[in-house]
C-alpha positions as CSV (number, residue, x, y, z in Angstrom):
1,X,-24.2,-3.5,86.8
2,X,-27.0,-1.8,84.5
3,X,-26.6,-0.7,80.9
4,X,-29.2,0.2,77.9
5,X,-28.5,-1.9,75.1
6,X,-29.9,-2.6,71.7
7,X,-29.9,-6.7,70.7
8,X,-30.8,-5.9,67.1
9,X,-32.0,-1.9,65.2
10,X,-35.0,-0.3,65.2
11,X,-37.3,1.9,67.1
12,X,-36.9,2.3,70.9
13,X,-38.7,-0.2,71.7
14,X,-35.8,-2.7,70.9
15,X,-34.1,-1.5,73.7
16,X,-34.2,-3.0,77.2
17,X,-32.0,-2.4,80.8
18,X,-30.0,-5.7,81.1
19,X,-27.5,-6.7,84.2
20,X,-24.0,-7.0,82.7
21,X,-20.7,-7.5,83.9
22,X,-19.2,-3.8,85.2
23,X,-16.4,-3.5,82.9
24,X,-12.3,-4.1,84.2
25,X,-9.9,-1.0,82.9
26,X,-7.1,-1.8,81.4
27,X,-3.3,0.1,80.7
28,X,-4.6,3.1,79.4
29,X,-8.7,3.0,80.4
30,X,-10.1,5.1,83.4
31,X,-12.8,3.1,84.8
32,X,-16.0,5.7,85.0
33,X,-19.6,5.7,87.4
34,X,-21.7,7.6,84.8
35,X,-23.6,10.4,86.4
36,X,-25.6,11.5,83.5
37,X,-25.7,10.9,80.0
38,X,-27.8,13.0,77.4
39,X,-30.0,11.5,74.1
40,X,-28.7,12.5,71.3
41,X,-30.7,12.6,67.3
42,X,-27.4,10.1,66.8
43,X,-28.4,7.7,69.1
44,X,-31.6,7.2,68.1
45,X,-30.6,6.8,64.3
46,X,-27.8,4.6,65.8
47,X,-30.6,2.2,67.5
48,X,-32.4,2.4,64.1
49,X,-29.9,0.9,62.2
50,X,-28.8,4.0,60.5
51,X,-24.6,3.4,61.3
52,X,-23.7,0.5,59.4
53,X,-20.3,0.2,61.5
54,X,-22.6,-0.6,64.4
55,X,-22.6,-3.9,65.7
56,X,-24.7,-6.0,68.1
57,X,-25.4,-6.2,71.0
58,X,-24.6,-2.4,71.3
59,X,-25.0,0.0,74.3
60,X,-25.8,3.4,72.8
61,X,-24.5,6.9,73.8
62,X,-21.8,9.2,72.8
63,X,-22.2,11.8,75.6
64,X,-21.7,11.5,79.2
65,X,-20.8,13.1,83.1
66,X,-19.7,10.9,85.8
67,X,-16.3,10.8,88.4
68,X,-12.9,8.6,87.8
69,X,-13.4,5.7,90.3
70,X,-9.4,4.2,88.7
71,X,-7.4,5.4,86.4
72,X,-3.9,7.5,86.5
73,X,-6.2,10.8,85.0
74,X,-8.6,13.0,87.2
75,X,-8.5,9.5,90.3
76,X,-12.3,10.9,92.0
77,X,-12.5,13.9,89.6
78,X,-15.8,14.8,88.2
79,X,-15.2,14.8,84.4
80,X,-17.2,14.9,81.3
81,X,-16.6,13.6,77.6
82,X,-18.4,12.7,74.4
83,X,-16.6,10.4,72.5
84,X,-16.7,9.2,68.6
85,X,-17.1,5.2,68.2
86,X,-19.0,5.3,71.4
87,X,-22.3,3.5,70.9
88,X,-21.1,2.3,67.7
89,X,-17.8,-0.5,67.7
90,X,-17.4,0.1,71.6
91,X,-20.2,-0.3,74.6
92,X,-21.6,3.8,74.9
93,X,-22.2,5.7,77.9
94,X,-25.8,4.9,78.1
95,X,-25.3,2.4,81.3
96,X,-24.3,2.7,85.4
97,X,-20.6,2.5,84.6
98,X,-18.1,2.7,81.3
99,X,-14.4,2.8,80.2
100,X,-12.7,5.5,79.0
101,X,-9.6,5.7,77.4
102,X,-7.5,8.4,79.3
103,X,-7.1,10.9,76.2
104,X,-10.4,11.2,75.9
105,X,-11.2,12.6,79.9
106,X,-11.3,16.0,80.8
107,X,-12.6,18.0,83.5
108,X,-16.2,18.9,84.0
109,X,-16.7,22.7,84.9
110,X,-17.0,23.4,88.3
111,X,-20.4,25.3,87.5
112,X,-22.3,22.4,86.3
113,X,-24.5,19.9,87.2
114,X,-23.9,16.5,86.2
115,X,-27.0,16.8,83.7
116,X,-26.1,20.3,82.4
117,X,-22.7,18.9,82.0
118,X,-23.9,15.8,79.8
119,X,-25.6,18.3,77.3
120,X,-23.0,20.0,75.7
121,X,-21.0,17.3,74.3
122,X,-22.1,16.4,70.4
123,X,-23.7,20.1,70.0
124,X,-20.6,22.1,71.0
125,X,-17.9,19.5,70.0
126,X,-19.4,19.8,66.8
127,X,-19.9,23.2,66.5
128,X,-16.5,24.3,68.0
129,X,-15.3,21.7,65.2
130,X,-16.8,23.3,62.3
131,X,-16.5,27.0,62.9
132,X,-13.4,27.2,64.8
133,X,-11.2,23.6,63.0
134,X,-12.7,24.0,59.9
135,X,-13.9,27.5,58.9
136,X,-11.3,29.1,60.8
137,X,-14.1,31.8,61.7
138,X,-11.9,35.1,62.8
139,X,-13.1,38.1,64.9
140,X,-14.9,40.7,63.5
141,X,-16.3,38.2,60.4
142,X,-20.0,37.6,60.0
143,X,-21.1,34.2,60.6
144,X,-25.1,32.7,58.9
145,X,-26.2,30.2,60.8
146,X,-28.7,28.0,58.9
147,X,-30.8,25.9,61.5
148,X,-29.7,28.1,64.5
149,X,-32.9,26.6,67.0
150,X,-31.3,23.9,66.9
151,X,-29.1,22.1,69.5
152,X,-25.7,22.9,67.6
153,X,-26.5,26.1,66.1
154,X,-27.7,27.4,69.6
155,X,-24.1,25.7,70.6
156,X,-22.3,27.5,67.5
157,X,-24.3,31.1,68.3
158,X,-22.8,30.9,71.6
159,X,-19.3,30.2,70.0
160,X,-19.6,32.7,67.8
161,X,-20.6,35.9,70.0
162,X,-17.8,34.3,72.5
163,X,-14.6,34.5,69.6
164,X,-16.7,38.2,68.6
165,X,-18.0,37.4,65.4
166,X,-21.3,38.7,64.3
167,X,-24.0,36.1,64.1
168,X,-27.6,36.3,62.0
169,X,-29.9,33.6,62.9
170,X,-31.6,32.1,60.1
171,X,-34.5,29.2,61.2
172,X,-38.0,28.2,60.3
173,X,-40.7,30.4,61.7
174,X,-40.9,33.6,63.3
175,X,-39.6,34.7,66.7
176,X,-35.6,35.9,67.7
177,X,-33.0,33.4,67.8
178,X,-31.3,34.0,70.9
179,X,-27.8,35.5,70.0
180,X,-27.7,36.6,67.3
181,X,-27.9,40.6,65.9
182,X,-30.5,39.7,63.4
183,X,-33.1,36.6,62.9
184,X,-34.2,35.8,59.7
185,X,-37.2,33.4,59.5
186,X,-36.6,30.8,56.1
187,X,-39.9,30.5,55.5
188,X,-40.4,34.2,54.2
189,X,-38.7,35.6,51.5
190,X,-35.4,35.0,49.9
191,X,-32.1,34.3,52.5
192,X,-29.7,35.4,50.5
193,X,-31.2,38.7,49.1
194,X,-32.1,39.0,53.7
195,X,-28.6,38.4,54.2
196,X,-26.6,40.7,51.9
197,X,-29.4,43.5,53.1
198,X,-28.3,42.6,56.7
199,X,-24.2,43.1,55.9
200,X,-24.9,45.8,53.5
201,X,-24.4,44.1,50.4
202,X,-21.9,42.2,51.0
203,X,-22.0,38.7,52.2
204,X,-21.7,36.4,55.2
205,X,-17.7,35.7,55.5
206,X,-19.3,32.6,57.0
207,X,-22.3,30.0,56.5
208,X,-22.6,27.3,58.9
209,X,-25.3,24.7,57.5
210,X,-27.0,22.5,60.3
211,X,-29.9,21.9,57.7
212,X,-28.6,21.0,54.7
213,X,-31.4,19.7,51.8
214,X,-33.6,22.6,50.8
215,X,-31.4,25.2,52.9
216,X,-28.5,24.3,51.2
217,X,-28.3,26.6,48.3
218,X,-29.7,29.4,49.2
219,X,-27.0,29.5,52.1
220,X,-24.6,29.1,49.8
221,X,-25.4,31.7,47.9
222,X,-25.2,34.1,51.0
223,X,-21.5,34.0,50.6
224,X,-19.6,36.8,50.2
225,X,-17.3,36.7,48.1
226,X,-13.8,34.0,48.8
227,X,-16.7,33.2,51.7
228,X,-16.9,29.6,53.0
229,X,-19.8,27.1,54.2
230,X,-19.3,24.2,56.4
231,X,-21.8,22.0,55.8
232,X,-22.3,18.6,58.7
233,X,-25.6,17.2,57.6
234,X,-28.2,17.1,54.6
235,X,-32.1,16.5,55.5
236,X,-34.2,15.4,53.8
237,X,-32.5,15.1,49.9
238,X,-28.9,13.9,50.7
239,X,-28.5,15.5,46.8
240,X,-28.2,19.0,45.9
241,X,-27.7,20.9,43.1
242,X,-26.7,24.3,43.0
243,X,-25.1,26.8,39.8
244,X,-21.4,26.4,39.6
245,X,-20.2,28.6,37.9
246,X,-21.3,31.5,40.4
247,X,-19.7,28.9,42.7
248,X,-16.3,29.5,40.8
249,X,-16.9,33.2,39.9
250,X,-17.6,34.3,43.8
251,X,-14.3,32.2,45.0
252,X,-16.5,30.5,47.3
253,X,-15.7,27.4,49.7
254,X,-17.2,24.2,50.3
255,X,-16.5,22.6,53.7
256,X,-17.5,19.2,55.0
257,X,-17.4,18.5,58.7
258,X,-18.0,15.4,60.5
259,X,-17.7,15.3,64.6
260,X,-17.1,11.6,63.9
261,X,-13.9,12.1,62.1
262,X,-12.3,13.8,66.1
263,X,-10.2,11.8,67.9
264,X,-10.3,11.2,71.0
265,X,-7.8,13.8,72.1
266,X,-9.7,16.4,69.5
267,X,-12.6,15.9,71.6
268,X,-11.0,16.3,74.8
269,X,-8.8,18.7,73.8
270,X,-12.4,20.9,72.7
271,X,-13.8,20.7,76.1
272,X,-10.7,21.5,77.8
273,X,-11.0,25.1,75.4
274,X,-14.9,24.9,75.9
275,X,-14.7,24.7,79.9
276,X,-12.8,28.3,80.4
277,X,-16.4,29.4,78.6
278,X,-18.7,28.0,80.6
279,X,-17.1,28.8,83.5
280,X,-16.7,32.6,82.8
281,X,-20.6,31.7,82.2
282,X,-20.0,33.5,78.7
283,X,-21.5,29.8,78.0
284,X,-24.3,28.4,78.6
285,X,-25.7,24.8,79.1
286,X,-28.1,23.3,76.9
287,X,-32.2,23.1,78.7
288,X,-32.5,19.7,80.0
289,X,-35.2,17.7,80.6
290,X,-33.8,15.0,83.4
291,X,-35.4,11.3,83.5
292,X,-34.2,8.8,85.2
293,X,-32.3,5.9,84.2
294,X,-35.3,3.1,84.8
295,X,-37.2,5.5,82.2
296,X,-34.7,5.2,79.1
297,X,-36.5,3.7,76.6
298,X,-39.3,6.0,77.1
299,X,-36.8,8.9,77.0
300,X,-35.2,7.0,74.1
301,X,-38.9,7.5,72.6
302,X,-39.6,10.9,73.7
303,X,-36.3,11.7,71.6
304,X,-37.5,9.9,68.7
305,X,-40.3,12.0,68.4
306,X,-38.9,15.3,68.6
307,X,-41.3,16.4,71.9
308,X,-40.3,18.7,74.6
309,X,-37.6,21.0,72.6
310,X,-34.8,20.5,75.6
311,X,-31.9,18.2,75.6
312,X,-33.4,14.4,77.4
313,X,-30.7,13.5,79.8
314,X,-30.5,10.0,81.6
315,X,-30.1,10.2,85.3
316,X,-28.0,7.8,87.5
317,X,-28.8,9.5,90.7
318,X,-27.1,9.6,94.3
319,X,-25.5,6.0,94.3
């Protein structure tokens, strides 16, 4: 079978499409024929050597949609997945066939194409884990999403609306944020001041910070008394500062969330929950740019450059 691999760390130029043996499932594993696999920013970072645990040579990729060829669960059925550890300590999804632990399998929504289903994984499971599991967001609460125009921010906006929360979308640059009741341009004015204006002086119940860095403290100051903020990354500067006295006087809560901390069954369970939202069309898959697998290296270069603004998905076509 053909697999995209890297034998050393670096730019996407270190990638190659290699001919390798098709894997054989062990007990507790399913053999999946991959139909489509998304390229996430974390995949590009992995190839570049950002993750210390990655061993070489390695097939990158974490998200996929495909068909189970053999295994105890869902044989012959279309499945989707996002598997922590894939592409790092075990070969990932950017190959024609993959081995998936049984507990990581989830049935693909019937109304999504393979390419759409493959694009859901990391953004939506991260957003769900942060909002529903970490922040324990409730119906009727106001959620400020910092970085609302990004893939995770867009997923979080949809999930928050589905669960009955009010969304304030903060992003750099003018223009409305789809699904937000109000949009805030973080390049202009004072973020906390605008949030308090939009909440009648109360502040946000939940802040989901998908940016970090310079946005961390303004986001934290946007919380209501007793509110909670979830952080998942830090763009630019990894060290941040804030007024600790104001923090504890406000009874604020700061929560870190890492999607890699989710277990295989955790992710499958989240995807099972999300399936209903997609099948009801309450949730919509990201817009995708489909690239044939034989052009995977060029697709990685495009993903690394940030070109296009849509999710890049490798398609394996009909085989």
